[in-house]
N, CA, C and O atoms as a MOPAC input file, in Angstrom:
PM7 MOZYME 1SCF
protein

 N    171.25200 1   -81.54700 1   -15.77400 1
 C    171.49500 1   -82.98800 1   -15.81700 1
 C    172.33900 1   -83.42600 1   -14.61500 1
 O    172.24900 1   -84.56000 1   -14.14600 1
 N    173.16000 1   -82.48800 1   -14.13500 1
 C    174.00600 1   -82.82600 1   -13.00300 1
 C    173.17300 1   -83.12400 1   -11.75800 1
 O    173.51100 1   -84.00900 1   -10.97300 1
 N    172.08100 1   -82.37700 1   -11.58600 1
 C    171.22300 1   -82.59300 1   -10.42000 1
 C    170.43700 1   -83.89500 1   -10.53300 1
 O    169.94900 1   -84.40100 1    -9.52200 1
 N    170.30500 1   -84.44400 1   -11.72700 1
 C    169.53600 1   -85.67300 1   -11.94300 1
 C    170.40800 1   -86.92000 1   -11.86800 1
 O    169.91200 1   -88.02100 1   -12.10700 1
 N    171.67000 1   -86.78300 1   -11.54800 1
 C    172.52100 1   -87.96500 1   -11.42000 1
 C    171.99300 1   -88.84100 1   -10.29500 1
 O    171.59200 1   -88.34400 1    -9.24300 1
 N    171.99700 1   -90.11600 1   -10.52100 1
 C    171.51100 1   -91.04800 1    -9.51700 1
 C    170.06400 1   -91.43900 1    -9.72500 1
 O    169.60700 1   -92.41900 1    -9.13600 1
 N    169.32800 1   -90.70400 1   -10.54700 1
 C    167.96400 1   -91.09100 1   -10.87100 1
 C    168.01900 1   -92.27000 1   -11.83500 1
 O    169.02100 1   -92.46500 1   -12.52300 1
 N    166.95400 1   -93.05100 1   -11.88600 1
 C    166.94900 1   -94.25300 1   -12.70300 1
 C    166.29000 1   -93.99200 1   -14.05300 1
 O    165.37400 1   -93.17700 1   -14.16400 1
 N    166.75900 1   -94.67800 1   -15.05300 1
 C    166.13200 1   -94.66500 1   -16.37400 1
 C    166.21400 1   -93.31200 1   -17.04700 1
 O    167.23500 1   -92.62700 1   -16.98700 1
 N    165.10300 1   -92.93200 1   -17.69900 1
 C    165.05900 1   -91.70100 1   -18.48400 1
 C    165.22600 1   -90.46200 1   -17.61200 1
 O    165.59700 1   -89.39900 1   -18.10900 1
 N    164.96000 1   -90.59000 1   -16.34200 1
 C    165.04200 1   -89.42100 1   -15.45400 1
 C    166.46800 1   -88.91600 1   -15.29700 1
 O    166.68100 1   -87.78200 1   -14.86900 1
 N    167.43400 1   -89.73700 1   -15.63600 1
 C    168.81800 1   -89.27700 1   -15.56900 1
 C    169.43000 1   -89.08600 1   -16.94800 1
 O    170.54800 1   -88.58400 1   -17.06200 1
 N    168.70000 1   -89.48500 1   -18.01500 1
 C    169.28100 1   -89.44600 1   -19.35300 1
 C    168.63300 1   -88.41700 1   -20.27100 1
 O    169.32700 1   -87.73900 1   -21.02800 1
 N    167.32200 1   -88.29600 1   -20.21000 1
 C    166.61600 1   -87.37500 1   -21.10800 1
 C    166.48300 1   -86.01800 1   -20.43300 1
 O    166.12400 1   -85.92100 1   -19.25900 1
 N    166.77300 1   -84.99700 1   -21.18100 1
 C    166.82200 1   -83.65300 1   -20.60700 1
 C    165.46300 1   -83.22100 1   -20.05000 1
 O    165.39000 1   -82.77000 1   -18.90700 1
 N    164.39300 1   -83.34800 1   -20.82900 1
 C    163.07800 1   -82.87200 1   -20.38800 1
 C    162.59600 1   -83.63900 1   -19.15800 1
 O    162.12100 1   -83.04300 1   -18.19100 1
 N    162.72100 1   -84.95000 1   -19.20300 1
 C    162.26900 1   -85.77600 1   -18.08500 1
 C    163.10500 1   -85.48800 1   -16.84300 1
 O    162.57700 1   -85.41200 1   -15.73400 1
 N    164.42200 1   -85.32800 1   -17.03900 1
 C    165.30900 1   -85.04600 1   -15.91200 1
 C    164.96600 1   -83.69600 1   -15.29500 1
 O    164.93500 1   -83.55800 1   -14.07200 1
 N    164.70600 1   -82.69400 1   -16.14500 1
 C    164.37700 1   -81.35600 1   -15.64700 1
 C    163.07900 1   -81.38700 1   -14.82200 1
 O    163.00100 1   -80.77900 1   -13.75400 1
 N    162.07300 1   -82.09400 1   -15.32600 1
 C    160.80700 1   -82.20000 1   -14.58600 1
 C    161.00400 1   -82.90700 1   -13.25300 1
 O    160.44900 1   -82.49400 1   -12.23500 1
 N    161.79700 1   -83.97300 1   -13.26500 1
 C    162.01500 1   -84.71600 1   -12.02900 1
 C    162.78700 1   -83.89400 1   -11.00500 1
 O    162.48900 1   -83.95600 1    -9.81200 1
 N    163.77000 1   -83.12800 1   -11.45200 1
 C    164.52900 1   -82.27600 1   -10.53400 1
 C    163.61200 1   -81.21400 1    -9.94100 1
 O    163.70200 1   -80.91600 1    -8.75000 1
 N    162.72700 1   -80.63800 1   -10.75700 1
 C    161.78600 1   -79.63800 1   -10.23500 1
 C    160.86100 1   -80.25100 1    -9.19500 1
 O    160.60700 1   -79.64400 1    -8.15400 1
 N    160.34800 1   -81.46800 1    -9.47100 1
 C    159.49300 1   -82.13700 1    -8.49600 1
 C    160.27200 1   -82.44300 1    -7.21800 1
 O    159.76500 1   -82.25700 1    -6.11200 1
 N    161.49900 1   -82.90900 1    -7.38200 1
 C    162.31800 1   -83.25500 1    -6.22000 1
 C    162.57500 1   -82.04900 1    -5.33500 1
 O    162.54200 1   -82.14900 1    -4.10800 1
 N    162.82900 1   -80.91400 1    -5.96000 1
 C    163.06800 1   -79.69500 1    -5.17400 1
 C    161.79400 1   -79.25300 1    -4.45200 1
 O    161.85300 1   -78.77900 1    -3.31700 1
 N    160.65800 1   -79.40600 1    -5.10400 1
 C    159.39300 1   -79.04500 1    -4.45800 1
 C    159.11900 1   -79.95900 1    -3.26800 1
 O    158.67800 1   -79.49700 1    -2.21600 1
 N    159.38100 1   -81.26100 1    -3.43400 1
 C    159.17800 1   -82.20200 1    -2.33600 1
 C    160.12600 1   -81.89100 1    -1.18100 1
 O    159.73300 1   -81.96200 1    -0.01600 1
 N    161.36100 1   -81.54900 1    -1.49800 1
 C    162.33700 1   -81.24000 1    -0.45200 1
 C    161.90300 1   -80.01200 1     0.33900 1
 O    162.00600 1   -79.99000 1     1.56500 1
 N    161.41600 1   -78.98600 1    -0.36500 1
 C    160.95100 1   -77.76600 1     0.29400 1
 C    159.76800 1   -78.07900 1     1.21300 1
 O    159.73000 1   -77.64700 1     2.36500 1
 N    158.79800 1   -78.84200 1     0.68100 1
 C    157.60800 1   -79.18000 1     1.45900 1
 C    157.96900 1   -80.02100 1     2.68400 1
 O    157.46400 1   -79.78200 1     3.78100 1
 N    158.83800 1   -80.99600 1     2.48800 1
 C    159.12800 1   -81.93500 1     3.56900 1
 C    160.03500 1   -81.35100 1     4.63800 1
 O    160.03800 1   -81.83500 1     5.77000 1
 N    160.80600 1   -80.31900 1     4.30600 1
 C    161.57000 1   -79.64900 1     5.36200 1
 C    160.62500 1   -79.01300 1     6.36400 1
 O    160.91800 1   -78.98600 1     7.55900 1
 N    159.50700 1   -78.50800 1     5.90000 1
 C    158.52300 1   -77.92700 1     6.80600 1
 C    157.72400 1   -79.00500 1     7.52800 1
 O    157.37900 1   -78.85300 1     8.70000 1
 N    157.43500 1   -80.08600 1     6.82400 1
 C    156.66200 1   -81.17100 1     7.42300 1
 C    157.44400 1   -81.86200 1     8.53700 1
 O    156.85300 1   -82.36200 1     9.49400 1
 N    158.77800 1   -81.89200 1     8.41500 1
 C    159.60100 1   -82.52500 1     9.43800 1
 C    159.38900 1   -81.84800 1    10.78800 1
 O    159.36000 1   -82.51900 1    11.82000 1
 N    159.24300 1   -80.54500 1    10.78700 1
 C    159.03000 1   -79.80700 1    12.03500 1
 C    157.72200 1   -80.22100 1    12.69100 1
 O    157.65700 1   -80.38500 1    13.90900 1
 N    156.67900 1   -80.39100 1    11.88300 1
 C    155.38400 1   -80.81800 1    12.42000 1
 C    155.46400 1   -82.24500 1    12.94800 1
 O    154.84900 1   -82.56600 1    13.96500 1
 N    156.21400 1   -83.10000 1    12.26700 1
 C    156.36100 1   -84.48500 1    12.73300 1
 C    157.07300 1   -84.53900 1    14.08300 1
 O    156.68300 1   -85.30800 1    14.96200 1
 N    158.10900 1   -83.72900 1    14.24600 1
 C    158.80400 1   -83.70900 1    15.53200 1
 C    157.89200 1   -83.19200 1    16.63300 1
 O    157.90000 1   -83.72000 1    17.74500 1
 N    157.10500 1   -82.16200 1    16.33300 1
 C    156.17900 1   -81.63800 1    17.33700 1
 C    155.19200 1   -82.72300 1    17.76800 1
 O    154.91400 1   -82.87200 1    18.95800 1
 N    154.66000 1   -83.48400 1    16.79900 1
 C    153.74800 1   -84.58300 1    17.14000 1
 C    154.43800 1   -85.63500 1    17.99800 1
 O    153.84300 1   -86.16200 1    18.93800 1
 N    155.69500 1   -85.94100 1    17.67600 1
 C    156.44400 1   -86.92600 1    18.45400 1
 C    156.64700 1   -86.44400 1    19.88000 1
 O    156.45800 1   -87.20100 1    20.83200 1
 N    157.03500 1   -85.16900 1    20.02800 1
 C    157.25400 1   -84.62900 1    21.36700 1
 C    155.96700 1   -84.65900 1    22.18400 1
 O    155.98900 1   -85.01900 1    23.36100 1
 N    154.84700 1   -84.28300 1    21.56900 1
 C    153.57400 1   -84.27400 1    22.28300 1
 C    153.19400 1   -85.68900 1    22.71000 1
 O    152.67100 1   -85.88500 1    23.80700 1
 N    153.45100 1   -86.67200 1    21.85600 1
 C    153.15400 1   -88.06700 1    22.20600 1
 C    153.98400 1   -88.51100 1    23.40000 1
 O    153.46700 1   -89.15700 1    24.31100 1
 N    155.27200 1   -88.17100 1    23.40000 1
 C    156.14200 1   -88.56500 1    24.51300 1
 C    155.74300 1   -87.88300 1    25.80800 1
 O    155.73200 1   -88.50900 1    26.86800 1
 N    155.41500 1   -86.60000 1    25.72500 1
 C    154.99300 1   -85.87200 1    26.92800 1
 C    153.67600 1   -86.44100 1    27.43300 1
 O    153.49100 1   -86.60500 1    28.63900 1
 N    152.75900 1   -86.74200 1    26.51800 1
 C    151.46900 1   -87.30700 1    26.90000 1
 C    151.61400 1   -88.64000 1    27.61500 1
 O    150.91300 1   -88.90300 1    28.59200 1
 N    152.52200 1   -89.48400 1    27.13500 1
 C    152.74700 1   -90.77900 1    27.79500 1
 C    153.29900 1   -90.58200 1    29.20000 1
 O    152.89100 1   -91.26700 1    30.13800 1
 N    154.22700 1   -89.64400 1    29.33900 1
 C    154.82200 1   -89.40600 1    30.65800 1
 C    153.81100 1   -88.78600 1    31.61800 1
 O    153.81500 1   -89.11100 1    32.80600 1
 N    152.94900 1   -87.90400 1    31.12800 1
 C    151.96200 1   -87.29300 1    32.02600 1
 C    150.88500 1   -88.29700 1    32.42100 1
 O    150.37900 1   -88.24800 1    33.54200 1
 N    150.52800 1   -89.20800 1    31.51600 1
 C    149.55900 1   -90.25100 1    31.89300 1
 C    150.13800 1   -91.15200 1    32.96900 1
 O    149.41200 1   -91.62500 1    33.84300 1
 N    151.44000 1   -91.39200 1    32.91200 1
 C    152.11000 1   -92.18000 1    33.95100 1
 C    151.98400 1   -91.49000 1    35.30400 1
 O    151.94000 1   -92.14900 1    36.34200 1
 N    151.92400 1   -90.15600 1    35.28600 1
 C    151.81200 1   -89.38000 1    36.52500 1
 C    150.35900 1   -89.08300 1    36.89500 1
 O    150.10200 1   -88.42000 1    37.90000 1
 N    149.41400 1   -89.56200 1    36.09900 1
 C    148.00000 1   -89.39800 1    36.41900 1
 C    147.39000 1   -88.10700 1    35.91500 1
 O    146.42100 1   -87.61800 1    36.49500 1
 N    147.93800 1   -87.54000 1    34.84000 1
 C    147.39300 1   -86.30800 1    34.26000 1
 C    147.24100 1   -86.50200 1    32.76300 1
 O    147.79200 1   -87.44100 1    32.18800 1
 N    146.49900 1   -85.61900 1    32.14400 1
 C    146.44500 1   -85.61100 1    30.68600 1
 C    147.43700 1   -84.57100 1    30.17500 1
 O    147.89000 1   -83.70000 1    30.91800 1
 N    147.76000 1   -84.68400 1    28.89700 1
 C    148.71800 1   -83.74800 1    28.30100 1
 C    148.20700 1   -82.31400 1    28.37000 1
 O    148.94400 1   -81.40200 1    28.74500 1
 N    146.94100 1   -82.12100 1    28.00700 1
 C    146.41100 1   -80.75600 1    27.94400 1
 C    146.35200 1   -80.11200 1    29.31800 1
 O    146.65800 1   -78.92700 1    29.45800 1
 N    145.96100 1   -80.87500 1    30.33800 1
 C    145.91500 1   -80.29100 1    31.67700 1
 C    147.32700 1   -80.02900 1    32.21000 1
 O    147.53600 1   -79.08100 1    32.96700 1
 N    148.28300 1   -80.85500 1    31.82400 1
 C    149.66700 1   -80.64000 1    32.23300 1
 C    150.20900 1   -79.33200 1    31.65500 1
 O    150.80400 1   -78.52800 1    32.37300 1
 N    150.00000 1   -79.12700 1    30.36200 1
 C    150.50200 1   -77.91200 1    29.71200 1
 C    149.79000 1   -76.67800 1    30.26600 1
 O    150.42500 1   -75.65100 1    30.50300 1
 N    148.47100 1   -76.77600 1    30.47400 1
 C    147.72700 1   -75.64600 1    31.02800 1
 C    148.17900 1   -75.34800 1    32.45500 1
 O    148.26900 1   -74.18700 1    32.85300 1
 N    148.46500 1   -76.40300 1    33.22700 1
 C    148.94700 1   -76.20900 1    34.59000 1
 C    150.33100 1   -75.58000 1    34.63300 1
 O    150.60700 1   -74.73600 1    35.48500 1
 N    151.20300 1   -75.98900 1    33.71400 1
 C    152.53900 1   -75.37700 1    33.65600 1
 C    152.43500 1   -73.88900 1    33.32800 1
 O    153.13500 1   -73.06500 1    33.91400 1
 N    151.55500 1   -73.55700 1    32.38600 1
 C    151.38600 1   -72.14200 1    32.04500 1
 C    150.82700 1   -71.37600 1    33.23300 1
 O    151.25100 1   -70.25200 1    33.50000 1
 N    149.88000 1   -71.97200 1    33.94700 1
 C    149.30300 1   -71.31700 1    35.11400 1
 C    150.31400 1   -71.11800 1    36.22400 1
 O    150.23300 1   -70.15300 1    36.98400 1
 N    151.27900 1   -72.04600 1    36.31700 1
 C    152.30800 1   -71.94500 1    37.34900 1
 C    153.46800 1   -71.05600 1    36.91000 1
 O    154.37100 1   -70.77700 1    37.69800 1
 N    153.44300 1   -70.61000 1    35.65700 1
 C    154.51900 1   -69.75800 1    35.16200 1
 C    155.78900 1   -70.51300 1    34.83200 1
 O    156.87400 1   -69.93200 1    34.81700 1
 N    155.66400 1   -71.79400 1    34.57000 1
 C    156.82600 1   -72.61600 1    34.23600 1
 C    156.70000 1   -73.14400 1    32.81300 1
 O    156.71500 1   -74.35200 1    32.57800 1
 N    156.57800 1   -72.23900 1    31.89300 1
 C    156.44300 1   -72.60900 1    30.48700 1
 C    157.74800 1   -73.17900 1    29.96600 1
 O    158.78900 1   -72.53100 1    30.07600 1
 N    157.71800 1   -74.36300 1    29.40800 1
 C    158.87900 1   -74.98600 1    28.77800 1
 C    158.47800 1   -75.37800 1    27.36200 1
 O    157.30500 1   -75.63100 1    27.08800 1
 N    159.45700 1   -75.42800 1    26.46900 1
 C    159.11200 1   -75.86100 1    25.12100 1
 C    159.00300 1   -77.38300 1    25.08600 1
 O    159.56600 1   -78.08300 1    25.92800 1
 N    158.27300 1   -77.87200 1    24.10000 1
 C    157.94600 1   -79.28900 1    24.04300 1
 C    159.17600 1   -80.16800 1    23.82800 1
 O    159.21300 1   -81.31100 1    24.28300 1
 N    160.16900 1   -79.64100 1    23.14200 1
 C    161.38400 1   -80.41900 1    22.90000 1
 C    162.07400 1   -80.74500 1    24.22100 1
 O    162.50500 1   -81.87800 1    24.43500 1
 N    162.17700 1   -79.76400 1    25.09800 1
 C    162.82600 1   -79.96600 1    26.39400 1
 C    161.99200 1   -80.90000 1    27.26600 1
 O    162.53400 1   -81.78600 1    27.92700 1
 N    160.66900 1   -80.70200 1    27.26700 1
 C    159.80400 1   -81.55700 1    28.07600 1
 C    159.87900 1   -83.01100 1    27.61500 1
 O    159.92400 1   -83.92400 1    28.44000 1
 N    159.89300 1   -83.22700 1    26.30100 1
 C    159.96900 1   -84.59100 1    25.77400 1
 C    161.30200 1   -85.23200 1    26.13100 1
 O    161.35600 1   -86.42200 1    26.44000 1
 N    162.36700 1   -84.46100 1    26.09200 1
 C    163.67900 1   -84.98400 1    26.46100 1
 C    163.70700 1   -85.36100 1    27.93800 1
 O    164.23600 1   -86.41000 1    28.30500 1
 N    163.14000 1   -84.51200 1    28.77900 1
 C    163.06800 1   -84.82600 1    30.21500 1
 C    162.23000 1   -86.07500 1    30.46500 1
 O    162.58400 1   -86.92000 1    31.28700 1
 N    161.11800 1   -86.17600 1    29.74600 1
 C    160.22700 1   -87.32300 1    29.94300 1
 C    160.93500 1   -88.63300 1    29.60700 1
 O    160.70200 1   -89.65200 1    30.25700 1
 N    161.79800 1   -88.60700 1    28.59300 1
 C    162.47000 1   -89.83700 1    28.18300 1
 C    163.73400 1   -90.13700 1    28.94900 1
 O    164.02100 1   -91.30100 1    29.22700 1
 N    164.50600 1   -89.10800 1    29.30200 1
 C    165.81300 1   -89.35900 1    29.90400 1
 C    165.81500 1   -89.26200 1    31.42400 1
 O    166.58400 1   -89.96100 1    32.08500 1
 N    164.96600 1   -88.40400 1    31.99000 1
 C    164.99400 1   -88.20100 1    33.44300 1
 C    163.56600 1   -88.13700 1    33.98800 1
 O    163.02800 1   -87.04700 1    34.18300 1
 N    162.95000 1   -89.29700 1    34.23400 1
 C    161.56100 1   -89.31200 1    34.70100 1
 C    161.36400 1   -88.59800 1    36.03700 1
 O    160.28700 1   -88.05700 1    36.28900 1
 N    162.38000 1   -88.58600 1    36.89400 1
 C    162.23500 1   -87.92500 1    38.19600 1
 C    162.16400 1   -86.41100 1    38.03600 1
 O    161.39400 1   -85.74800 1    38.73200 1
 N    162.95900 1   -85.86500 1    37.12700 1
 C    162.89100 1   -84.42500 1    36.86000 1
 C    161.55600 1   -84.06800 1    36.23900 1
 O    160.98800 1   -83.01700 1    36.53500 1
 N    161.05000 1   -84.94700 1    35.37100 1
 C    159.74400 1   -84.68300 1    34.77200 1
 C    158.65300 1   -84.73500 1    35.83400 1
 O    157.73400 1   -83.91600 1    35.82300 1
 N    158.75000 1   -85.68700 1    36.74300 1
 C    157.75900 1   -85.79600 1    37.81900 1
 C    157.78900 1   -84.56600 1    38.71800 1
 O    156.76800 1   -84.18600 1    39.29200 1
 N    158.96700 1   -83.93900 1    38.84200 1
 C    159.04300 1   -82.72800 1    39.66100 1
 C    158.34000 1   -81.55500 1    38.97200 1
 O    157.98400 1   -80.58000 1    39.63400 1
 N    158.13700 1   -81.63600 1    37.66300 1
 C    157.36100 1   -80.60200 1    36.97000 1
 C    155.86000 1   -80.83300 1    37.07300 1
 O    155.07100 1   -79.90900 1    36.87600 1
 N    155.46600 1   -82.06000 1    37.38000 1
 C    154.03500 1   -82.36400 1    37.47000 1
 C    153.41800 1   -81.68700 1    38.68900 1
 O    152.27300 1   -81.23800 1    38.63400 1
 N    154.16200 1   -81.60900 1    39.78500 1
 C    153.62900 1   -80.98100 1    41.00400 1
 C    153.26400 1   -79.51100 1    40.79000 1
 O    152.15100 1   -79.11800 1    41.13800 1
 N    154.15400 1   -78.68200 1    40.23500 1
 C    153.74200 1   -77.29700 1    39.97000 1
 C    152.62400 1   -77.20400 1    38.93700 1
 O    151.81500 1   -76.27700 1    38.97500 1
 N    152.57900 1   -78.16600 1    38.01300 1
 C    151.50400 1   -78.14800 1    37.01400 1
 C    150.15600 1   -78.39400 1    37.68600 1
 O    149.15100 1   -77.78500 1    37.32100 1
 N    150.14400 1   -79.29100 1    38.66900 1
 C    148.88300 1   -79.52600 1    39.40000 1
 C    148.47300 1   -78.27800 1    40.18200 1
 O    147.29300 1   -77.93400 1    40.24800 1
 N    149.45900 1   -77.60700 1    40.77300 1
 C    149.16100 1   -76.36300 1    41.48200 1
 C    148.71700 1   -75.26900 1    40.53200 1
 O    147.84600 1   -74.46700 1    40.86700 1
 N    149.30800 1   -75.23200 1    39.35600 1
 C    148.92600 1   -74.23000 1    38.36700 1
 C    147.53900 1   -74.44300 1    37.82000 1
 O    146.89400 1   -73.49200 1    37.37700 1
 N    147.06400 1   -75.68500 1    37.84200 1
 C    145.69800 1   -75.96000 1    37.38500 1
 C    144.67600 1   -75.30400 1    38.29200 1
 O    143.63400 1   -74.83300 1    37.83500 1
 N    144.98100 1   -75.27900 1    39.57800 1
 C    144.04900 1   -74.67300 1    40.52700 1
 C    144.02500 1   -73.15700 1    40.36400 1
 O    142.98400 1   -72.52500 1    40.54500 1
 N    145.18200 1   -72.57300 1    40.02100 1
 C    145.26800 1   -71.12000 1    39.87000 1
 C    144.78500 1   -70.64100 1    38.51000 1
 O    144.32100 1   -69.50900 1    38.37900 1
 N    144.89100 1   -71.49800 1    37.49400 1
 C    144.55400 1   -71.08700 1    36.12100 1
 C    143.04900 1   -70.95300 1    35.96600 1
 O    142.30100 1   -71.79700 1    36.45900 1
 N    142.59300 1   -69.91000 1    35.29000 1
 C    141.15100 1   -69.77600 1    35.05600 1
 C    140.68900 1   -70.82200 1    34.05500 1
 O    141.41500 1   -71.18700 1    33.13000 1
 N    139.48500 1   -71.28700 1    34.25600 1
 C    138.91200 1   -72.27500 1    33.34700 1
 C    138.62400 1   -71.60600 1    32.00900 1
 O    138.08000 1   -70.50200 1    31.98700 1
 N    138.97200 1   -72.24200 1    30.89600 1
 C    138.66400 1   -71.63500 1    29.59700 1
 C    137.16300 1   -71.63700 1    29.34300 1
 O    136.47400 1   -72.61400 1    29.63500 1
 N    136.66700 1   -70.53300 1    28.79700 1
 C    135.24400 1   -70.43700 1    28.51100 1
 C    134.95500 1   -71.12000 1    27.19300 1
 O    135.71500 1   -70.99800 1    26.23200 1
 N    133.86100 1   -71.82900 1    27.15900 1
 C    133.45500 1   -72.50300 1    25.92800 1
 C    132.71900 1   -71.51800 1    25.04800 1
 O    131.91200 1   -70.72300 1    25.53100 1
 N    132.98900 1   -71.56800 1    23.78500 1
 C    132.31000 1   -70.69600 1    22.84100 1
 C    130.90200 1   -71.21000 1    22.59900 1
 O    130.68300 1   -72.41200 1    22.44800 1
 N    129.96500 1   -70.30000 1    22.56500 1
 C    128.59000 1   -70.67900 1    22.27700 1
 C    128.39900 1   -70.79700 1    20.78700 1
 O    128.89700 1   -69.97600 1    20.01700 1
 N    127.68900 1   -71.80300 1    20.39100 1
 C    127.41200 1   -71.97000 1    18.96600 1
 C    125.93900 1   -71.71500 1    18.72400 1
 O    125.08400 1   -72.00700 1    19.56100 1
 N    125.67300 1   -71.16600 1    17.56600 1
 C    124.28600 1   -70.91000 1    17.19500 1
 C    123.68300 1   -72.12000 1    16.55100 1
 O    124.33300 1   -72.82400 1    15.77900 1
 N    122.44000 1   -72.35700 1    16.87200 1
 C    121.71000 1   -73.44100 1    16.21500 1
 C    121.22900 1   -72.95500 1    14.86200 1
 O    120.94000 1   -71.77300 1    14.68100 1
 N    121.14900 1   -73.85300 1    13.93800 1
 C    120.66300 1   -73.50600 1    12.60200 1
 C    119.19000 1   -73.12400 1    12.68900 1
 O    118.39600 1   -73.81300 1    13.32900 1
 N    118.84500 1   -72.05100 1    12.05700 1
 C    117.44600 1   -71.61200 1    12.03600 1
 C    117.04700 1   -70.72400 1    13.20100 1
 O    115.90800 1   -70.26100 1    13.24700 1
 N    117.93500 1   -70.47300 1    14.13400 1
 C    117.61300 1   -69.62900 1    15.26700 1
 C    117.64500 1   -68.16600 1    14.84000 1
 O    118.59100 1   -67.72800 1    14.18500 1
 N    116.63700 1   -67.42900 1    15.20100 1
 C    116.58700 1   -66.01600 1    14.82600 1
 C    117.13400 1   -65.16000 1    15.94800 1
 O    117.09700 1   -65.54800 1    17.11600 1
 N    117.64400 1   -63.98800 1    15.58700 1
 C    118.20500 1   -63.09600 1    16.59400 1
 C    117.30200 1   -61.92600 1    16.85400 1
 O    117.62200 1   -61.07100 1    17.68000 1

């Protein structure tokens, strides 16, 4: 009942209802702690994508170019640079463009057509 304090109505007064609500609340808290990480990753990718479009690149080619240039950075740092220091971020775009030329092109997977015999 102590964990159900602050809930409204029967959820804070009746034992069975309070117990069920506390169990649901704990499950939601567990799930959403993990979901928060995914939300931040999406936010960082959006910010990096906006900054790379400003520099005339797409997000995917920027990340692939950075990997090709050997300048792998995590998305949190890149997003922070994109928002707080555009000049530092622009200095990362140049090696990314060079890394695109050095990076091998990814091979496309072949798909089988339905009904095709081998």
